N, CA, C and O atoms as a CHARMM CRD file, in Angstrom:
* protein
*
  332
    1    1 MET  N    178.24400 107.16900 127.84000 PROA 1      0.00000
    2    1 MET  CA   178.46700 105.92900 128.88500 PROA 1      0.00000
    3    1 MET  C    176.97600 105.71800 129.52400 PROA 1      0.00000
    4    1 MET  O    175.96200 106.40100 129.38800 PROA 1      0.00000
    5    2 THR  N    177.30900 104.04400 130.56800 PROA 2      0.00000
    6    2 THR  CA   176.45700 103.68800 130.71000 PROA 2      0.00000
    7    2 THR  C    176.16400 104.22300 132.14200 PROA 2      0.00000
    8    2 THR  O    177.15100 104.86800 132.49800 PROA 2      0.00000
    9    3 LEU  N    175.30300 104.21500 133.00700 PROA 3      0.00000
   10    3 LEU  CA   175.23400 104.37500 134.77200 PROA 3      0.00000
   11    3 LEU  C    174.14900 103.76800 134.88000 PROA 3      0.00000
   12    3 LEU  O    173.25300 103.53800 134.06800 PROA 3      0.00000
   13    4 ASP  N    174.31300 103.47200 136.14800 PROA 4      0.00000
   14    4 ASP  CA   173.06700 103.09400 136.82100 PROA 4      0.00000
   15    4 ASP  C    172.59600 103.84500 137.97400 PROA 4      0.00000
   16    4 ASP  O    173.15900 103.50600 139.01500 PROA 4      0.00000
   17    5 VAL  N    171.66900 104.82700 138.10100 PROA 5      0.00000
   18    5 VAL  CA   171.12500 106.12600 138.79800 PROA 5      0.00000
   19    5 VAL  C    170.53900 105.14300 139.89300 PROA 5      0.00000
   20    5 VAL  O    170.08600 104.05400 139.53800 PROA 5      0.00000
   21    6 LEU  N    170.54700 105.57500 141.40200 PROA 6      0.00000
   22    6 LEU  CA   169.52800 105.26500 142.40400 PROA 6      0.00000
   23    6 LEU  C    169.51300 106.35500 143.16800 PROA 6      0.00000
   24    6 LEU  O    170.33100 107.14200 143.64400 PROA 6      0.00000
   25    7 TYR  N    167.91800 106.12200 143.15200 PROA 7      0.00000
   26    7 TYR  CA   167.56400 107.26400 143.75400 PROA 7      0.00000
   27    7 TYR  C    166.70300 106.84300 144.88500 PROA 7      0.00000
   28    7 TYR  O    165.70300 106.15700 144.67200 PROA 7      0.00000
   29    8 PHE  N    167.06600 107.24700 146.16200 PROA 8      0.00000
   30    8 PHE  CA   166.74700 106.79900 147.83000 PROA 8      0.00000
   31    8 PHE  C    165.46600 107.96800 148.53200 PROA 8      0.00000
   32    8 PHE  O    165.65500 109.18400 148.48300 PROA 8      0.00000
   33    9 ALA  N    164.81500 107.65400 148.85300 PROA 9      0.00000
   34    9 ALA  CA   164.01500 108.36700 150.19400 PROA 9      0.00000
   35    9 ALA  C    163.28000 109.38100 149.40700 PROA 9      0.00000
   36    9 ALA  O    163.00100 108.85800 148.32800 PROA 9      0.00000
   37   10 TRP  N    162.92000 110.37200 149.45000 PROA 10     0.00000
   38   10 TRP  CA   161.99800 111.34000 148.68400 PROA 10     0.00000
   39   10 TRP  C    162.18400 112.04500 147.27700 PROA 10     0.00000
   40   10 TRP  O    161.42800 112.85000 146.73300 PROA 10     0.00000
   41   11 LEU  N    163.31500 111.56200 146.85900 PROA 11     0.00000
   42   11 LEU  CA   164.04500 111.78600 145.40600 PROA 11     0.00000
   43   11 LEU  C    163.42700 110.32700 144.72800 PROA 11     0.00000
   44   11 LEU  O    163.15800 110.24400 143.52900 PROA 11     0.00000
   45   12 ARG  N    163.25300 109.21300 145.68000 PROA 12     0.00000
   46   12 ARG  CA   162.38500 108.42900 144.37700 PROA 12     0.00000
   47   12 ARG  C    161.09600 107.96600 144.75700 PROA 12     0.00000
   48   12 ARG  O    160.75800 106.78300 144.73300 PROA 12     0.00000
   49   13 GLU  N    160.31900 109.00600 145.14000 PROA 13     0.00000
   50   13 GLU  CA   159.27800 109.30200 145.45300 PROA 13     0.00000
   51   13 GLU  C    159.13600 110.27900 144.32500 PROA 13     0.00000
   52   13 GLU  O    158.41700 110.05400 143.35200 PROA 13     0.00000
   53   14 ARG  N    159.81500 111.32700 144.47700 PROA 14     0.00000
   54   14 ARG  CA   159.05500 112.72800 143.10800 PROA 14     0.00000
   55   14 ARG  C    159.61800 112.19300 142.03900 PROA 14     0.00000
   56   14 ARG  O    159.14300 112.83900 141.10500 PROA 14     0.00000
   57   15 ILE  N    160.55300 111.17700 141.48800 PROA 15     0.00000
   58   15 ILE  CA   160.88300 110.91500 140.38900 PROA 15     0.00000
   59   15 ILE  C    160.26000 109.49400 139.80800 PROA 15     0.00000
   60   15 ILE  O    160.30100 108.96700 138.69600 PROA 15     0.00000
   61   16 GLY  N    159.68100 109.12900 141.03300 PROA 16     0.00000
   62   16 GLY  CA   158.53400 107.66000 140.76100 PROA 16     0.00000
   63   16 GLY  C    159.61300 106.27800 140.50800 PROA 16     0.00000
   64   16 GLY  O    159.07900 105.17000 140.46300 PROA 16     0.00000
   65   17 LEU  N    160.60400 106.34200 140.40200 PROA 17     0.00000
   66   17 LEU  CA   161.95500 105.15700 140.04100 PROA 17     0.00000
   67   17 LEU  C    162.64600 105.05000 140.99300 PROA 17     0.00000
   68   17 LEU  O    163.08500 106.03400 141.58800 PROA 17     0.00000
   69   18 SER  N    162.94200 103.57700 141.41000 PROA 18     0.00000
   70   18 SER  CA   164.14000 103.61200 142.68700 PROA 18     0.00000
   71   18 SER  C    165.74000 103.28900 141.90000 PROA 18     0.00000
   72   18 SER  O    166.79200 103.14500 142.52400 PROA 18     0.00000
   73   19 GLN  N    165.63700 103.24500 140.89200 PROA 19     0.00000
   74   19 GLN  CA   166.96800 103.49600 140.16300 PROA 19     0.00000
   75   19 GLN  C    166.75900 102.87900 138.53600 PROA 19     0.00000
   76   19 GLN  O    166.00900 101.93400 138.29000 PROA 19     0.00000
   77   20 GLU  N    167.40800 103.45900 137.70700 PROA 20     0.00000
   78   20 GLU  CA   167.20800 102.97500 136.15300 PROA 20     0.00000
   79   20 GLU  C    169.12400 103.21700 135.68700 PROA 20     0.00000
   80   20 GLU  O    170.06400 103.63400 136.36300 PROA 20     0.00000
   81   21 ARG  N    169.03000 102.67900 134.10800 PROA 21     0.00000
   82   21 ARG  CA   170.18800 102.78600 133.79300 PROA 21     0.00000
   83   21 ARG  C    169.92200 103.87900 132.37300 PROA 21     0.00000
   84   21 ARG  O    169.23200 103.95100 131.35600 PROA 21     0.00000
   85   22 ILE  N    170.81900 104.50800 132.99700 PROA 22     0.00000
   86   22 ILE  CA   170.99600 105.71000 131.41900 PROA 22     0.00000
   87   22 ILE  C    172.25800 105.82800 130.73700 PROA 22     0.00000
   88   22 ILE  O    173.33200 105.30900 131.04200 PROA 22     0.00000
   89   23 GLU  N    172.07000 106.33600 130.08400 PROA 23     0.00000
   90   23 GLU  CA   173.05600 106.59900 128.62900 PROA 23     0.00000
   91   23 GLU  C    173.36800 108.38000 128.86700 PROA 23     0.00000
   92   23 GLU  O    172.44700 109.19200 128.95100 PROA 23     0.00000
   93   24 THR  N    174.78900 108.74200 128.94500 PROA 24     0.00000
   94   24 THR  CA   174.89200 110.07100 129.10700 PROA 24     0.00000
   95   24 THR  C    176.13900 110.60000 128.42900 PROA 24     0.00000
   96   24 THR  O    176.85500 109.81700 127.80500 PROA 24     0.00000
   97   25 ASP  N    176.38500 111.66100 128.50300 PROA 25     0.00000
   98   25 ASP  CA   177.40900 112.50700 127.92100 PROA 25     0.00000
   99   25 ASP  C    178.10200 113.43700 129.07900 PROA 25     0.00000
  100   25 ASP  O    178.95100 114.32200 128.97900 PROA 25     0.00000
  101   26 ALA  N    177.46800 112.94100 130.12900 PROA 26     0.00000
  102   26 ALA  CA   177.75900 113.79800 131.70500 PROA 26     0.00000
  103   26 ALA  C    179.58400 113.74400 132.10200 PROA 26     0.00000
  104   26 ALA  O    180.31600 112.76500 132.24700 PROA 26     0.00000
  105   27 LEU  N    179.88900 115.24300 132.19200 PROA 27     0.00000
  106   27 LEU  CA   181.07600 114.05200 132.43000 PROA 27     0.00000
  107   27 LEU  C    181.99200 114.20600 134.16600 PROA 27     0.00000
  108   27 LEU  O    182.93700 113.71800 134.78500 PROA 27     0.00000
  109   28 THR  N    180.40800 115.70400 134.35800 PROA 28     0.00000
  110   28 THR  CA   180.72600 115.65600 136.33000 PROA 28     0.00000
  111   28 THR  C    179.05100 115.33400 136.80100 PROA 28     0.00000
  112   28 THR  O    178.24400 115.24400 135.87600 PROA 28     0.00000
  113   29 VAL  N    178.64400 115.19700 137.95000 PROA 29     0.00000
  114   29 VAL  CA   177.96300 114.74400 138.63100 PROA 29     0.00000
  115   29 VAL  C    176.69200 116.27600 137.97600 PROA 29     0.00000
  116   29 VAL  O    175.50100 116.12300 137.70100 PROA 29     0.00000
  117   30 ALA  N    177.11800 116.98300 137.93500 PROA 30     0.00000
  118   30 ALA  CA   176.31200 118.53300 138.12100 PROA 30     0.00000
  119   30 ALA  C    176.14500 118.50400 136.83800 PROA 30     0.00000
  120   30 ALA  O    175.17200 119.22800 136.62800 PROA 30     0.00000
  121   31 ASP  N    176.65700 117.94900 135.52700 PROA 31     0.00000
  122   31 ASP  CA   176.48200 117.71500 134.55400 PROA 31     0.00000
  123   31 ASP  C    175.20000 116.27800 134.13800 PROA 31     0.00000
  124   31 ASP  O    174.49200 116.06400 133.15400 PROA 31     0.00000
  125   32 LEU  N    175.35400 115.74600 135.10400 PROA 32     0.00000
  126   32 LEU  CA   174.23400 114.77600 135.09800 PROA 32     0.00000
  127   32 LEU  C    172.50300 114.83600 135.55400 PROA 32     0.00000
  128   32 LEU  O    171.39700 114.38400 135.26000 PROA 32     0.00000
  129   33 VAL  N    173.24200 115.78000 136.51800 PROA 33     0.00000
  130   33 VAL  CA   171.84800 116.12300 137.24200 PROA 33     0.00000
  131   33 VAL  C    171.14100 117.01600 136.14700 PROA 33     0.00000
  132   33 VAL  O    169.96600 116.87000 135.80900 PROA 33     0.00000
  133   34 GLU  N    172.20600 118.17100 135.52400 PROA 34     0.00000
  134   34 GLU  CA   171.43100 119.26800 134.19500 PROA 34     0.00000
  135   34 GLU  C    170.42400 118.35300 133.06200 PROA 34     0.00000
  136   34 GLU  O    169.34500 118.71200 132.58900 PROA 34     0.00000
  137   35 GLU  N    171.09000 117.20700 132.84400 PROA 35     0.00000
  138   35 GLU  CA   170.73800 115.94900 131.55400 PROA 35     0.00000
  139   35 GLU  C    169.10900 115.63100 132.46000 PROA 35     0.00000
  140   35 GLU  O    167.98600 115.67700 131.95900 PROA 35     0.00000
  141   36 LEU  N    169.44800 115.33600 133.80300 PROA 36     0.00000
  142   36 LEU  CA   168.02700 114.64200 134.13500 PROA 36     0.00000
  143   36 LEU  C    167.02000 115.75000 134.73200 PROA 36     0.00000
  144   36 LEU  O    165.83600 115.41200 134.74200 PROA 36     0.00000
  145   37 ARG  N    167.25300 116.69900 135.10400 PROA 37     0.00000
  146   37 ARG  CA   166.49600 117.97300 135.36000 PROA 37     0.00000
  147   37 ARG  C    165.74800 118.21100 133.55000 PROA 37     0.00000
  148   37 ARG  O    164.52800 118.37400 133.50900 PROA 37     0.00000
  149   38 ALA  N    166.32000 118.21200 132.56000 PROA 38     0.00000
  150   38 ALA  CA   166.29300 118.50500 131.38200 PROA 38     0.00000
  151   38 ALA  C    165.10600 117.34300 130.63000 PROA 38     0.00000
  152   38 ALA  O    164.34400 117.54500 129.68500 PROA 38     0.00000
  153   39 ARG  N    165.29600 116.16000 131.41800 PROA 39     0.00000
  154   39 ARG  CA   164.27000 114.87600 131.04500 PROA 39     0.00000
  155   39 ARG  C    162.49800 115.49900 130.96000 PROA 39     0.00000
  156   39 ARG  O    161.82200 115.78300 129.97100 PROA 39     0.00000
  157   40 GLU  N    162.25300 115.53300 132.02900 PROA 40     0.00000
  158   40 GLU  CA   160.83500 115.68800 132.78200 PROA 40     0.00000
  159   40 GLU  C    160.68300 116.86800 133.86700 PROA 40     0.00000
  160   40 GLU  O    161.44200 117.65300 134.43500 PROA 40     0.00000
  161   41 ASP  N    159.56300 116.63600 133.86000 PROA 41     0.00000
  162   41 ASP  CA   159.50300 117.53200 135.50200 PROA 41     0.00000
  163   41 ASP  C    159.21400 117.61900 136.81300 PROA 41     0.00000
  164   41 ASP  O    159.04800 118.55900 137.59100 PROA 41     0.00000
  165   42 ARG  N    159.17600 115.89500 136.93900 PROA 42     0.00000
  166   42 ARG  CA   159.27100 115.04000 137.96400 PROA 42     0.00000
  167   42 ARG  C    161.40900 115.07200 138.27700 PROA 42     0.00000
  168   42 ARG  O    162.12900 114.47200 139.07500 PROA 42     0.00000
  169   43 TYR  N    161.62400 115.85300 137.42600 PROA 43     0.00000
  170   43 TYR  CA   163.46600 115.32500 137.95700 PROA 43     0.00000
  171   43 TYR  C    164.10100 116.28800 138.13500 PROA 43     0.00000
  172   43 TYR  O    165.17800 116.29500 138.73200 PROA 43     0.00000
  173   44 ALA  N    163.16400 117.93900 137.31200 PROA 44     0.00000
  174   44 ALA  CA   163.30200 118.97500 138.33800 PROA 44     0.00000
  175   44 ALA  C    162.74300 119.28200 138.97200 PROA 44     0.00000
  176   44 ALA  O    163.16000 120.22900 139.63900 PROA 44     0.00000
  177   45 LEU  N    161.68300 118.86400 139.20500 PROA 45     0.00000
  178   45 LEU  CA   161.53300 118.82000 141.18700 PROA 45     0.00000
  179   45 LEU  C    162.01900 118.24500 141.86300 PROA 45     0.00000
  180   45 LEU  O    162.34800 118.90900 142.84600 PROA 45     0.00000
  181   46 ALA  N    162.34500 117.06400 141.92000 PROA 46     0.00000
  182   46 ALA  CA   163.29800 116.24100 142.51300 PROA 46     0.00000
  183   46 ALA  C    164.64800 116.92300 142.37500 PROA 46     0.00000
  184   46 ALA  O    165.37400 116.52800 143.28800 PROA 46     0.00000
  185   47 PHE  N    165.20300 117.70900 141.66400 PROA 47     0.00000
  186   47 PHE  CA   166.99000 118.04400 142.11200 PROA 47     0.00000
  187   47 PHE  C    166.51000 119.89800 141.52000 PROA 47     0.00000
  188   47 PHE  O    167.08300 120.68500 140.76600 PROA 47     0.00000
  189   48 SER  N    165.41300 119.96900 142.19500 PROA 48     0.00000
  190   48 SER  CA   165.01300 121.78900 141.98300 PROA 48     0.00000
  191   48 SER  C    166.03600 122.86100 143.52700 PROA 48     0.00000
  192   48 SER  O    166.02900 124.06800 143.77300 PROA 48     0.00000
  193   49 ASP  N    166.87100 121.52200 144.32000 PROA 49     0.00000
  194   49 ASP  CA   167.73200 122.18300 145.75000 PROA 49     0.00000
  195   49 ASP  C    168.07300 121.05600 145.93900 PROA 49     0.00000
  196   49 ASP  O    167.59900 120.04100 146.44800 PROA 49     0.00000
  197   50 LEU  N    169.44800 121.52300 145.20200 PROA 50     0.00000
  198   50 LEU  CA   170.79300 120.66400 145.60800 PROA 50     0.00000
  199   50 LEU  C    170.97500 120.59600 147.10000 PROA 50     0.00000
  200   50 LEU  O    171.36200 119.70100 147.85100 PROA 50     0.00000
  201   51 SER  N    170.69000 121.46200 147.22800 PROA 51     0.00000
  202   51 SER  CA   170.94700 121.90800 149.08200 PROA 51     0.00000
  203   51 SER  C    170.95200 120.85700 149.75400 PROA 51     0.00000
  204   51 SER  O    171.86500 120.56300 150.52500 PROA 51     0.00000
  205   52 ALA  N    169.66000 119.97000 149.49200 PROA 52     0.00000
  206   52 ALA  CA   169.01900 118.64600 149.97800 PROA 52     0.00000
  207   52 ALA  C    169.08200 117.42000 149.64200 PROA 52     0.00000
  208   52 ALA  O    168.34300 116.49300 149.97300 PROA 52     0.00000
  209   53 VAL  N    170.39500 117.43200 148.66900 PROA 53     0.00000
  210   53 VAL  CA   170.66200 116.33800 147.87800 PROA 53     0.00000
  211   53 VAL  C    172.53900 115.80700 147.97500 PROA 53     0.00000
  212   53 VAL  O    173.51500 116.47600 147.63300 PROA 53     0.00000
  213   54 ARG  N    172.51400 114.74700 148.41700 PROA 54     0.00000
  214   54 ARG  CA   173.47000 114.39500 148.77200 PROA 54     0.00000
  215   54 ARG  C    173.86400 113.37900 147.50500 PROA 54     0.00000
  216   54 ARG  O    172.97800 112.87700 146.81300 PROA 54     0.00000
  217   55 VAL  N    175.40300 113.10700 147.25400 PROA 55     0.00000
  218   55 VAL  CA   175.61800 112.55100 145.98400 PROA 55     0.00000
  219   55 VAL  C    176.18400 111.24800 146.09300 PROA 55     0.00000
  220   55 VAL  O    176.74800 112.00000 145.29900 PROA 55     0.00000
  221   56 ALA  N    176.52800 110.36700 146.19700 PROA 56     0.00000
  222   56 ALA  CA   177.37000 109.29900 145.63400 PROA 56     0.00000
  223   56 ALA  C    177.84400 108.38900 144.63300 PROA 56     0.00000
  224   56 ALA  O    176.97500 107.60500 144.25100 PROA 56     0.00000
  225   57 VAL  N    179.05400 108.25700 144.05800 PROA 57     0.00000
  226   57 VAL  CA   179.95000 108.05100 143.15900 PROA 57     0.00000
  227   57 VAL  C    180.58600 106.24600 143.21700 PROA 57     0.00000
  228   57 VAL  O    181.60200 106.11500 143.90100 PROA 57     0.00000
  229   58 ASP  N    180.09400 105.09100 142.62600 PROA 58     0.00000
  230   58 ASP  CA   180.31100 104.54600 142.70000 PROA 58     0.00000
  231   58 ASP  C    180.73500 103.97500 144.55600 PROA 58     0.00000
  232   58 ASP  O    181.65600 103.27300 144.97400 PROA 58     0.00000
  233   59 GLN  N    179.76100 104.56100 145.16700 PROA 59     0.00000
  234   59 GLN  CA   179.17100 104.24900 146.96000 PROA 59     0.00000
  235   59 GLN  C    180.08300 105.05900 147.48500 PROA 59     0.00000
  236   59 GLN  O    179.87700 105.06600 148.69800 PROA 59     0.00000
  237   60 ASP  N    181.39300 106.06200 147.09900 PROA 60     0.00000
  238   60 ASP  CA   181.56100 106.81600 148.00400 PROA 60     0.00000
  239   60 ASP  C    181.22100 108.20200 147.78300 PROA 60     0.00000
  240   60 ASP  O    181.28300 108.90000 146.77100 PROA 60     0.00000
  241   61 LEU  N    180.88500 108.41200 148.84200 PROA 61     0.00000
  242   61 LEU  CA   180.67000 110.17100 149.16400 PROA 61     0.00000
  243   61 LEU  C    181.33900 111.12900 148.43900 PROA 61     0.00000
  244   61 LEU  O    182.55800 111.00200 148.32200 PROA 61     0.00000
  245   62 THR  N    180.50500 112.52500 147.67700 PROA 62     0.00000
  246   62 THR  CA   181.37600 112.77900 147.13200 PROA 62     0.00000
  247   62 THR  C    180.68200 114.39300 146.34200 PROA 62     0.00000
  248   62 THR  O    179.46600 114.31500 146.16700 PROA 62     0.00000
  249   63 GLU  N    181.01400 115.09500 146.10600 PROA 63     0.00000
  250   63 GLU  CA   180.39000 116.56700 145.46200 PROA 63     0.00000
  251   63 GLU  C    179.92900 116.24800 143.94600 PROA 63     0.00000
  252   63 GLU  O    180.24000 115.39200 143.11800 PROA 63     0.00000
  253   64 PHE  N    178.97700 117.42200 143.98000 PROA 64     0.00000
  254   64 PHE  CA   177.98000 117.67300 141.89600 PROA 64     0.00000
  255   64 PHE  C    179.19700 117.82200 141.44900 PROA 64     0.00000
  256   64 PHE  O    179.23400 117.12700 140.43400 PROA 64     0.00000
  257   65 ASP  N    180.48600 118.44600 141.64100 PROA 65     0.00000
  258   65 ASP  CA   181.56100 118.38100 140.78200 PROA 65     0.00000
  259   65 ASP  C    182.52800 117.43100 140.53100 PROA 65     0.00000
  260   65 ASP  O    183.56000 117.63700 139.89200 PROA 65     0.00000
  261   66 ALA  N    182.26600 116.61900 140.92300 PROA 66     0.00000
  262   66 ALA  CA   183.07700 114.84500 141.24100 PROA 66     0.00000
  263   66 ALA  C    183.00700 114.54500 139.85000 PROA 66     0.00000
  264   66 ALA  O    181.99700 114.93400 139.26400 PROA 66     0.00000
  265   67 PRO  N    183.90000 113.91500 139.18600 PROA 67     0.00000
  266   67 PRO  CA   183.90300 113.66500 137.92300 PROA 67     0.00000
  267   67 PRO  C    183.40900 112.36000 137.71500 PROA 67     0.00000
  268   67 PRO  O    183.38600 111.49500 138.59000 PROA 67     0.00000
  269   68 LEU  N    183.02300 112.22300 136.58500 PROA 68     0.00000
  270   68 LEU  CA   181.79800 110.64700 136.09400 PROA 68     0.00000
  271   68 LEU  C    182.74900 109.67300 135.18600 PROA 68     0.00000
  272   68 LEU  O    182.16800 108.71100 134.68300 PROA 68     0.00000
  273   69 ALA  N    184.13700 109.81500 134.92100 PROA 69     0.00000
  274   69 ALA  CA   185.30900 108.92900 134.11100 PROA 69     0.00000
  275   69 ALA  C    184.91000 107.70800 134.75600 PROA 69     0.00000
  276   69 ALA  O    184.64400 107.79200 135.95500 PROA 69     0.00000
  277   70 ASN  N    184.82900 106.71900 134.25800 PROA 70     0.00000
  278   70 ASN  CA   185.12800 105.12800 134.51100 PROA 70     0.00000
  279   70 ASN  C    183.65100 104.91100 135.91900 PROA 70     0.00000
  280   70 ASN  O    183.64200 103.87200 136.57900 PROA 70     0.00000
  281   71 ALA  N    183.01100 105.55900 136.06400 PROA 71     0.00000
  282   71 ALA  CA   181.98700 105.27400 136.98700 PROA 71     0.00000
  283   71 ALA  C    180.60800 104.73900 136.05400 PROA 71     0.00000
  284   71 ALA  O    180.11800 104.96100 134.94600 PROA 71     0.00000
  285   72 ARG  N    180.30700 103.80800 137.38300 PROA 72     0.00000
  286   72 ARG  CA   179.53100 102.53000 137.00800 PROA 72     0.00000
  287   72 ARG  C    178.04400 102.78200 137.64800 PROA 72     0.00000
  288   72 ARG  O    177.05900 102.23900 137.14700 PROA 72     0.00000
  289   73 GLU  N    177.93000 103.78300 138.97600 PROA 73     0.00000
  290   73 GLU  CA   176.46000 104.08500 139.96700 PROA 73     0.00000
  291   73 GLU  C    177.34400 105.44900 140.37200 PROA 73     0.00000
  292   73 GLU  O    178.47100 105.94100 140.42300 PROA 73     0.00000
  293   74 VAL  N    175.80600 105.67400 140.63900 PROA 74     0.00000
  294   74 VAL  CA   175.55200 107.10600 140.80700 PROA 74     0.00000
  295   74 VAL  C    174.13100 107.10900 141.90800 PROA 74     0.00000
  296   74 VAL  O    173.07500 106.67400 141.44700 PROA 74     0.00000
  297   75 ALA  N    174.17100 107.67500 143.53700 PROA 75     0.00000
  298   75 ALA  CA   173.31500 107.44800 143.58400 PROA 75     0.00000
  299   75 ALA  C    173.09700 109.07900 144.48700 PROA 75     0.00000
  300   75 ALA  O    173.82200 109.88800 145.06700 PROA 75     0.00000
  301   76 PHE  N    171.83100 108.93800 144.20400 PROA 76     0.00000
  302   76 PHE  CA   171.31300 110.55100 144.91100 PROA 76     0.00000
  303   76 PHE  C    170.14000 110.14300 145.97300 PROA 76     0.00000
  304   76 PHE  O    169.22300 109.41500 145.59100 PROA 76     0.00000
  305   77 PHE  N    170.19000 110.63400 147.33000 PROA 77     0.00000
  306   77 PHE  CA   169.55800 110.72800 148.28100 PROA 77     0.00000
  307   77 PHE  C    169.83600 112.13700 149.37300 PROA 77     0.00000
  308   77 PHE  O    170.85500 112.82800 149.38300 PROA 77     0.00000
  309   78 PRO  N    168.57100 112.31400 150.28300 PROA 78     0.00000
  310   78 PRO  CA   168.64100 113.48900 151.35700 PROA 78     0.00000
  311   78 PRO  C    169.52100 113.52200 152.18300 PROA 78     0.00000
  312   78 PRO  O    169.62300 112.39800 152.67500 PROA 78     0.00000
  313   79 PRO  N    170.49600 114.48000 152.77600 PROA 79     0.00000
  314   79 PRO  CA   171.15000 114.39500 153.97100 PROA 79     0.00000
  315   79 PRO  C    170.63600 113.08900 155.19200 PROA 79     0.00000
  316   79 PRO  O    169.53400 112.62200 155.47900 PROA 79     0.00000
  317   80 MET  N    172.00800 112.82600 155.67800 PROA 80     0.00000
  318   80 MET  CA   172.17900 111.58000 156.54300 PROA 80     0.00000
  319   80 MET  C    172.07200 112.42900 157.47000 PROA 80     0.00000
  320   80 MET  O    172.46300 113.58700 157.32300 PROA 80     0.00000
  321   81 THR  N    171.37300 111.86500 158.87700 PROA 81     0.00000
  322   81 THR  CA   171.24900 112.49800 159.99000 PROA 81     0.00000
  323   81 THR  C    171.92700 111.41200 161.11300 PROA 81     0.00000
  324   81 THR  O    172.28600 110.37800 160.54900 PROA 81     0.00000
  325   82 GLY  N    172.14200 111.42000 162.35600 PROA 82     0.00000
  326   82 GLY  CA   172.86400 110.67800 163.24400 PROA 82     0.00000
  327   82 GLY  C    171.69300 110.59500 164.42100 PROA 82     0.00000
  328   82 GLY  O    171.01700 111.58800 164.69100 PROA 82     0.00000
  329   83 GLY  N    171.52100 109.36200 165.07600 PROA 83     0.00000
  330   83 GLY  CA   170.60500 109.46000 166.42800 PROA 83     0.00000
  331   83 GLY  C    170.96500 108.73000 167.17700 PROA 83     0.00000
  332   83 GLY  O    170.40800 108.64200 168.27100 PROA 83     0.00000
């Protein structure tokens, strides 16, 4: 499947991209993260501590065990804080 993957804040800085379109066989967000980690060190560094990363699939906040079937977009970002 083809996915648009978006990176925000320090994830964007570590990876060096704000977004990319990728081909993946990942079934879940966790599978996608493992594929990305295996790509290059910059991805491995960005996803080294998943407790500091949140994810949205098609703009719906979700967990890393969420399925990717029929998804078009996955976004990774740090936890949000209120103010």
